[in-house]
VOGU-3710 file (C-alpha; in Angstrom, 3 decimals, decimal comma):
1> mirfgflllf> -27,939/8,938/5,934  -29,650/6,114/7,779  -27,700/5,018/10,822  -28,180/1,369/11,761  -27,576/0,105/15,266  -24,966/-2,562/15,783  -27,571/-5,118/16,804  -29,445/-4,422/13,596  -26,281/-5,328/11,751  -26,197/-8,653/13,542
11> salasrthae> -29,895/-9,198/12,945  -29,151/-8,889/9,252  -26,476/-11,534/9,612  -29,053/-14,053/10,743  -30,048/-14,400/7,110  -28,076/-16,719/4,844  -26,510/-13,864/2,907  -24,109/-13,288/5,824  -21,092/-11,145/4,904  -22,455/-9,734/1,658
21> earrylepst> -25,693/-8,713/3,352  -23,896/-7,266/6,367  -21,551/-5,122/4,323  -24,507/-3,029/3,196  -24,789/-1,832/6,786  -21,198/-0,661/7,128  -22,069/2,965/6,489  -19,308/5,636/6,483  -20,598/7,205/9,688  -18,508/7,482/12,824
31> fafsvsieam> -18,273/9,541/15,994  -14,548/8,728/16,352  -15,138/7,129/19,746  -12,314/4,651/19,175  -9,643/7,095/17,984  -9,523/9,203/21,147  -9,982/8,347/24,816  -11,325/11,856/25,360  -14,035/11,164/22,764  -15,242/8,292/24,962
41> lpllklkekv> -16,138/10,585/27,878  -19,447/11,818/26,361  -20,275/8,192/25,607  -19,785/7,235/29,262  -22,111/10,077/30,289  -24,590/8,895/27,674  -24,399/5,403/29,151  -25,313/6,842/32,562  -28,396/8,477/31,018  -29,417/5,229/29,317
51> vanlrsyaet> -29,006/3,222/32,526  -30,995/5,812/34,508  -33,718/5,730/31,859  -33,863/1,924/31,912  -33,989/1,969/35,714  -36,932/4,384/35,555  -38,559/2,117/32,983  -38,058/-0,904/35,258  -39,616/0,947/38,207  -42,618/1,853/36,049
61> lekqladvql> -43,025/-1,768/34,958  -42,700/-2,987/38,545  -45,467/-0,617/39,649  -47,579/-1,681/36,692  -46,999/-5,348/37,542  -47,955/-4,706/41,172  -51,231/-3,109/39,999  -51,938/-6,077/37,724  -51,279/-8,577/40,517  -53,526/-6,590/42,879
71> airmyeelqr> -56,309/-6,572/40,277  -55,952/-10,328/39,779  -56,219/-10,969/43,518  -59,269/-8,684/43,759  -61,063/-10,356/40,858  -60,177/-13,847/42,043  -61,653/-13,010/45,453  -64,838/-11,725/43,809  -65,097/-14,884/41,718  -64,486/-17,115/44,754
81> raslnamnfi> -67,209/-15,425/46,782  -69,681/-15,593/43,925  -69,096/-19,301/43,471  -69,174/-20,211/47,166  -72,463/-18,510/48,002  -75,793/-18,417/46,328  -75,970/-15,527/43,927  -77,898/-12,558/45,352  -78,527/-9,029/44,250  -75,578/-7,690/46,262
91> qqfavlrhmh> -73,162/-9,993/44,491  -74,915/-9,494/41,185  -74,453/-5,754/41,427  -70,815/-6,184/42,438  -70,155/-8,388/39,404  -71,968/-5,992/37,082  -70,124/-3,010/38,510  -66,731/-4,720/38,184  -67,344/-5,858/34,631  -68,812/-2,517/33,536
101> ldwvkwltim> -66,477/-0,016/35,160  -63,222/-1,787/35,931  -62,309/-2,310/32,276  -61,203/1,355/32,247  -58,709/0,526/34,975  -57,606/-2,576/33,072  -56,832/-0,475/30,021  -54,918/2,003/32,165  -52,819/-0,826/33,553  -52,281/-2,603/30,252
111> rpdaerlqiq> -51,673/0,348/27,920  -48,010/1,388/27,469  -48,734/5,067/28,237  -46,659/4,914/31,402  -43,587/3,709/29,514  -43,854/6,060/26,558  -41,714/8,720/28,235  -38,804/6,327/28,766  -39,162/4,976/25,233  -39,167/8,512/23,833
121> ilqelqpqmp> -36,047/9,407/25,840  -34,230/6,318/24,559  -35,207/7,115/20,969  -33,895/10,661/21,380  -30,574/9,331/22,708  -30,172/6,754/19,925  -28,564/9,130/17,358  -25,736/9,706/19,850  -24,979/5,985/20,109  -21,881/4,429/18,478
131> tnmdiveamk> -22,348/3,520/14,841  -21,298/0,349/13,066  -18,161/2,115/11,882  -17,238/3,068/15,451  -17,343/-0,639/16,314  -15,334/-1,592/13,219  -12,705/1,068/13,954  -12,412/-0,186/17,524  -11,952/-3,720/16,188  -9,148/-2,567/13,903
141> giqriqytyd> -7,459/-0,708/16,749  -7,496/-3,890/18,830  -6,145/-5,850/15,868  -3,344/-3,297/15,563  -2,412/-3,857/19,221  -2,699/-7,623/18,833  -0,528/-7,668/15,708  2,097/-5,205/16,927  2,662/-6,852/20,295  1,927/-10,456/19,250
151> mepadiamgk> -0,933/-10,977/21,708  -3,136/-14,048/21,833  -6,933/-13,568/21,713  -7,342/-15,689/24,855  -4,936/-13,424/26,769  -6,712/-10,286/25,573  -10,097/-11,680/26,599  -8,716/-12,479/30,069  -7,096/-9,046/30,504  -3,531/-10,370/30,251
161> lrgrqynfkr> -1,708/-7,788/28,150  1,945/-8,278/27,275  2,462/-10,604/30,198  0,792/-8,312/32,725  -2,529/-9,348/34,264  -5,062/-6,551/34,735  -8,178/-6,556/36,871  -10,397/-5,656/33,948  -13,784/-7,257/33,610  -12,883/-9,980/31,168
171> wgafdtfvfg> -14,695/-10,421/27,902  -17,655/-12,749/28,035  -19,118/-14,993/25,365  -20,975/-12,188/23,617  -17,892/-9,941/23,378  -15,756/-12,660/21,826  -18,626/-13,637/19,526  -19,130/-10,071/18,282  -15,404/-9,631/17,711  -15,192/-12,947/15,890
181> vlcqlqgyyk> -18,100/-12,109/13,602  -16,617/-8,683/12,840  -13,336/-10,349/11,861  -15,324/-12,785/9,744  -17,076/-9,955/7,906  -13,779/-8,172/7,278  -12,213/-11,343/5,873  -9,809/-11,993/8,770  -10,724/-15,645/9,046  -7,828/-16,730/11,253
191> dadawlkltq> -8,724/-14,130/13,868  -12,415/-14,962/13,479  -11,718/-18,637/14,142  -9,666/-17,840/17,262  -12,269/-15,513/18,786  -15,216/-17,762/17,941  -13,436/-20,724/19,541  -13,324/-18,711/22,766  -17,088/-18,271/22,499  -17,486/-21,992/21,885
201> dsykrqdnpi> -15,368/-22,739/24,957  -17,581/-20,414/27,024  -20,608/-22,433/25,981  -18,923/-25,706/26,840  -18,042/-24,354/30,289  -21,549/-22,887/30,596  -19,797/-19,580/31,189  -21,968/-16,511/30,480  -24,238/-18,080/27,823  -26,961/-15,675/29,030
211> qlafhhwtye> -25,160/-12,825/27,239  -25,795/-14,478/23,903  -29,279/-15,651/24,843  -30,272/-12,080/25,706  -29,467/-11,095/22,118  -31,113/-14,257/20,729  -27,853/-15,791/19,531  -27,371/-19,486/20,097  -24,634/-22,085/20,082  -25,781/-22,975/16,574
221> hvleylmlan> -24,879/-19,466/15,391  -21,390/-19,867/16,863  -20,911/-23,161/15,023  -22,141/-21,650/11,778  -19,642/-18,793/11,917  -16,871/-21,210/12,851  -17,801/-23,186/9,757  -17,656/-20,058/7,584  -14,340/-18,918/9,086  -12,697/-22,259/8,341
231> mglgkfktal> -14,124/-22,226/4,834  -12,444/-18,854/4,383  -9,181/-20,366/5,615  -9,481/-23,288/3,217  -9,795/-25,725/6,144  -12,715/-27,583/4,651  -12,383/-30,686/6,831  -12,642/-28,598/9,993  -15,546/-26,670/8,474  -17,256/-29,984/7,673
241> ghakellvlq> -16,871/-31,021/11,312  -18,709/-27,882/12,426  -21,399/-28,504/9,798  -21,933/-32,071/11,041  -22,234/-30,863/14,635  -24,790/-28,330/13,440  -26,811/-31,046/11,728  -26,997/-32,986/14,987  -28,634/-29,926/16,538  -30,604/-28,887/13,434
251> pqdeyiqaka> -31,104/-32,017/11,306  -33,725/-30,362/9,086  -31,651/-27,283/8,212  -31,430/-27,373/4,413  -28,757/-24,670/4,253  -26,399/-26,616/6,524  -27,218/-29,837/4,683  -26,142/-28,200/1,426  -22,964/-26,811/3,009  -22,069/-30,202/4,455
261> qelstksdeq> -22,559/-31,813/1,047  -20,390/-29,140/-0,590  -17,627/-29,444/2,017  -17,516/-33,236/1,812  -16,266/-32,957/-1,783  -13,410/-30,531/-1,030  -9,840/-30,987/0,129  -8,035/-28,521/2,361  -6,142/-25,752/0,598  -3,892/-22,939/1,761
271> kpepsmpidv> -5,499/-19,531/1,418  -3,525/-16,324/2,030  -4,649/-14,173/4,917  -5,380/-10,538/4,054  -2,960/-7,939/5,348  -3,767/-6,507/8,750  -5,944/-3,369/8,710  -3,064/-1,082/9,591  -0,785/1,093/7,508  1,905/-0,110/5,136
281> naelikklcr> 4,554/0,432/7,817  3,062/-2,242/10,072  6,166/-4,420/9,942  8,464/-1,550/10,942  6,150/-0,558/13,792  5,909/-4,168/14,949  9,674/-4,681/14,815  10,481/-1,652/16,954  7,502/-1,509/19,279  7,793/-5,187/20,167
291> qnqslpagrl> 11,249/-4,569/21,620  11,780/-5,645/25,200  10,652/-3,045/27,719  14,125/-2,984/29,282  15,720/-1,624/26,100  18,229/1,024/27,228  17,529/4,583/26,151  21,184/5,262/25,363  21,441/8,407/27,479  24,734/10,247/27,315
301> rcryvrgeal> 24,689/12,767/30,143  22,419/14,908/32,295  22,730/18,571/33,156  20,681/21,587/34,109  20,024/24,189/31,428  18,655/27,686/31,705  17,042/29,698/28,949  15,892/33,292/28,838  13,499/33,926/31,770  13,478/30,189/32,360
311> lplkmeelsl> 14,038/28,329/35,597  16,684/25,584/35,526  15,529/22,431/33,757  16,977/18,957/34,009  18,086/17,952/30,509  19,200/14,503/29,352  21,141/14,091/26,139  19,834/10,971/24,418  21,792/11,374/21,188  24,397/13,765/19,801
321> npaislyhdm> 23,967/12,977/16,114  21,162/13,549/15,508  20,675/15,796/18,515  17,917/14,411/20,767  17,299/15,772/24,262  14,736/15,174/27,000  13,770/18,040/29,336  12,062/17,062/32,586  9,296/18,933/34,443  8,620/21,387/31,644
331> lsdgelsivk> 5,087/21,917/33,000  3,448/21,361/36,376  0,394/19,125/36,792  -1,825/22,196/37,012  -0,429/23,650/33,789  -0,823/20,313/32,019  -4,467/20,206/33,094  -5,040/23,660/31,609  -3,584/22,580/28,250  -5,801/19,486/28,129
341> rlaspllkrn> -8,857/21,436/29,250  -8,342/23,992/26,474  -7,762/21,308/23,850  -10,556/18,942/24,841  -13,537/20,791/23,261  -11,498/21,477/20,104  -10,414/17,902/19,418  -11,222/16,661/15,923  -10,303/13,480/14,141  -7,758/13,534/11,375
351> kityreidsy> -8,300/12,832/7,721  -9,892/9,514/6,774  -8,753/7,614/3,718  -11,257/5,585/1,706  -10,250/2,566/-0,311  -12,115/-0,222/-2,046  -11,703/-3,766/-0,753  -13,701/-6,753/-1,958  -16,509/-4,669/-3,451  -17,288/-2,740/-0,283
361> tdymatrpwq> -15,827/0,429/1,156  -13,466/0,044/4,090  -13,110/3,263/6,058  -9,761/3,439/7,811  -8,366/6,301/9,829  -4,909/7,107/8,537  -4,018/8,451/11,970  -5,999/7,062/14,910  -6,213/10,082/17,155  -7,970/13,402/17,580
371> saelsssmht> -6,082/16,674/17,567  -6,548/20,342/18,412  -4,519/23,453/17,628  -3,766/25,923/20,419  -2,345/29,398/19,837  -0,589/31,683/22,305  -3,510/34,112/22,187  -5,912/31,535/23,642  -4,443/31,514/27,156  -1,460/32,923/28,996
381> kidtlnrrir> -0,310/29,397/29,867  -0,076/28,489/26,167  2,004/31,602/25,552  4,202/30,691/28,523  4,617/27,136/27,254  5,575/28,320/23,772  8,221/30,626/25,231  9,566/27,865/27,458  9,909/25,521/24,502  11,670/28,110/22,348
391> hsipgvssie> 13,971/29,246/25,152  14,978/25,698/26,059  16,403/25,132/22,571  19,670/26,980/21,880  19,577/29,397/18,974  15,821/29,505/18,350  14,512/31,734/21,128  13,678/34,586/18,758  12,255/32,472/15,919  8,494/32,101/15,604
401> senlqvrnfg> 7,055/28,612/15,230  3,758/26,924/14,460  0,919/26,640/16,953  0,841/23,898/19,538  -0,736/20,700/18,173  -2,391/18,638/20,929  -3,217/14,975/20,266  -5,236/12,456/22,250  -4,945/8,808/21,222  -7,569/6,083/21,246
411> igghflehat> -7,617/2,302/20,818  -4,297/1,258/19,307  -3,418/4,915/18,749  0,011/5,364/17,167  1,977/7,772/14,989  4,653/7,344/12,343  6,651/10,223/10,945  8,824/9,298/8,003  12,456/10,254/7,744  13,333/13,645/6,319
421> adkdvitall> 16,667/15,304/5,638  15,423/18,787/6,524  17,926/19,812/9,194  16,302/23,205/9,629  13,241/21,729/11,357  13,268/21,003/15,077  10,427/19,021/16,630  9,366/19,381/20,257  7,099/16,686/21,738  5,567/17,428/25,138
431> ylsnveqgge> 4,125/14,495/27,086  0,905/15,647/28,753  0,268/12,314/30,493  1,898/9,089/31,578  0,998/5,839/29,812  0,861/2,576/31,717  1,751/0,339/28,752  2,769/1,117/25,200  2,938/4,542/23,620  6,754/4,779/23,622
441> tyfaslnlrv> 8,527/7,056/21,157  11,071/5,225/18,982  13,768/6,546/16,704  14,247/3,788/14,159  17,894/4,029/13,100  19,107/4,753/16,646  17,160/1,927/18,287  16,256/4,556/20,870  13,143/4,247/23,033  11,633/7,054/25,114
451> ppqkgsllvw> 8,643/6,161/27,329  6,010/8,866/27,917  6,809/10,910/31,028  4,199/13,455/32,044  5,513/17,011/31,902  8,672/16,102/29,951  9,695/17,632/26,630  11,433/15,576/23,938  13,315/17,660/21,358  15,064/16,460/18,209
461> qrtgdsqiec> 16,385/17,757/14,944  15,248/16,070/11,763  18,239/14,388/10,224  16,892/11,466/8,250  15,443/9,317/11,047  11,896/7,940/11,258  10,060/8,623/14,503  7,401/6,225/15,768  4,936/6,550/18,617  3,959/2,969/19,401
471> pvivgnkwva> 0,338/1,852/19,815  -1,061/2,524/23,272  -1,955/-0,656/25,177  -3,184/0,721/28,511  -3,542/4,388/29,377  -4,816/7,732/28,146  -2,054/9,264/26,043  -1,937/13,025/25,541  0,902/14,787/23,732  1,532/18,234/22,290
481> tkriq> 3,893/18,846/19,388  5,511/21,945/18,000  7,730/22,341/14,950  10,254/25,130/14,910  12,043/26,401/11,814
//
């Protein structure tokens, strides 16, 4: 399978075929960078290699440039002396020698031999780079966060997430442009219009236009995609305004002339927006996960419990019917690190569902995370953890259960488990990390929210209630689950 770089995708978009042409490049190839924070770590190391390689390349070019400038000064001095004085055999020989022998040095300076090593290294690293589908999946994860928590594109770009301002490096003109074009290609014209307007505003403020210029994208490209987004929305008058502004900048552009003529004959019409690229339970997830952060957990009482060979644990009863309990400090920080270290190299993404949309294949992860299975035989700490979980639950200490399932979430990572009436199944959810924002566990019918608390164990019996793990906004969420019969 040919893997196209993301910039190649955008190069293809420069042609007038736009979305239809670009969709040919959306190959079903992904490294799952967006579905797991842990999967991003190799990419960060790869980025370090690329930067080091580019720095080496820059140093080579600087040395080459210094040699060229030295040669120019040397030859200019020779030319000056030859012109100022009467030509004699000494100068004649010097000129002949320079012109006969120095061309070898010129070729050495001008040939790209010195840079071939860096170019070769970069080419070898290219297959490890994110694919188009990695970018598209990241876009859909961000859309999931935006839709669930009702965030404005301008706030996201500025690092203001759910009313909290973060010191992130805010998105520049190129980031908002790329995101807007991706939304445009996926048919999310309202989002495309919002993100592209941010790019337009950056141009008007002369804020980071160099990012677009570096990639050879201009203000005219921004206007063109704004025109297309509004055409998709049925806002033909607004689209015509963008077309007219384009014609001021490019009066001879026949394509824009034709679009302007076409738009001038149309009246605005209401076009339905496509559903968000998240699962069919998006409304339920949005309703519960958008609840105010101060929603009470509904705790009933706290007490210490002791199981077989188990030190006392602080247990909070969150619900009696169905029975839901939270055990604190189930594992120490060191033990949690061991679990994550064992799981990390085994993490794999979950099943991907393929479905046809608008004549091209849209690849959507049904569950945006990576998971690993750990058995008691892998490490004594896993065996200890399994015994602790079983012994903390009354009546199941002698019953065997499934292996520990460790999950690491990525951009917009969430989980929905539908209601079941199987009362013989008990689920234990161990939080392996804290989460700064998002990632709460909700029980739908109880209106019960449990925020992730590192080292705590949440236990419940399945009695017809849906369980939701809300999309992560900020943080690296790790959990481990275990089902006990």
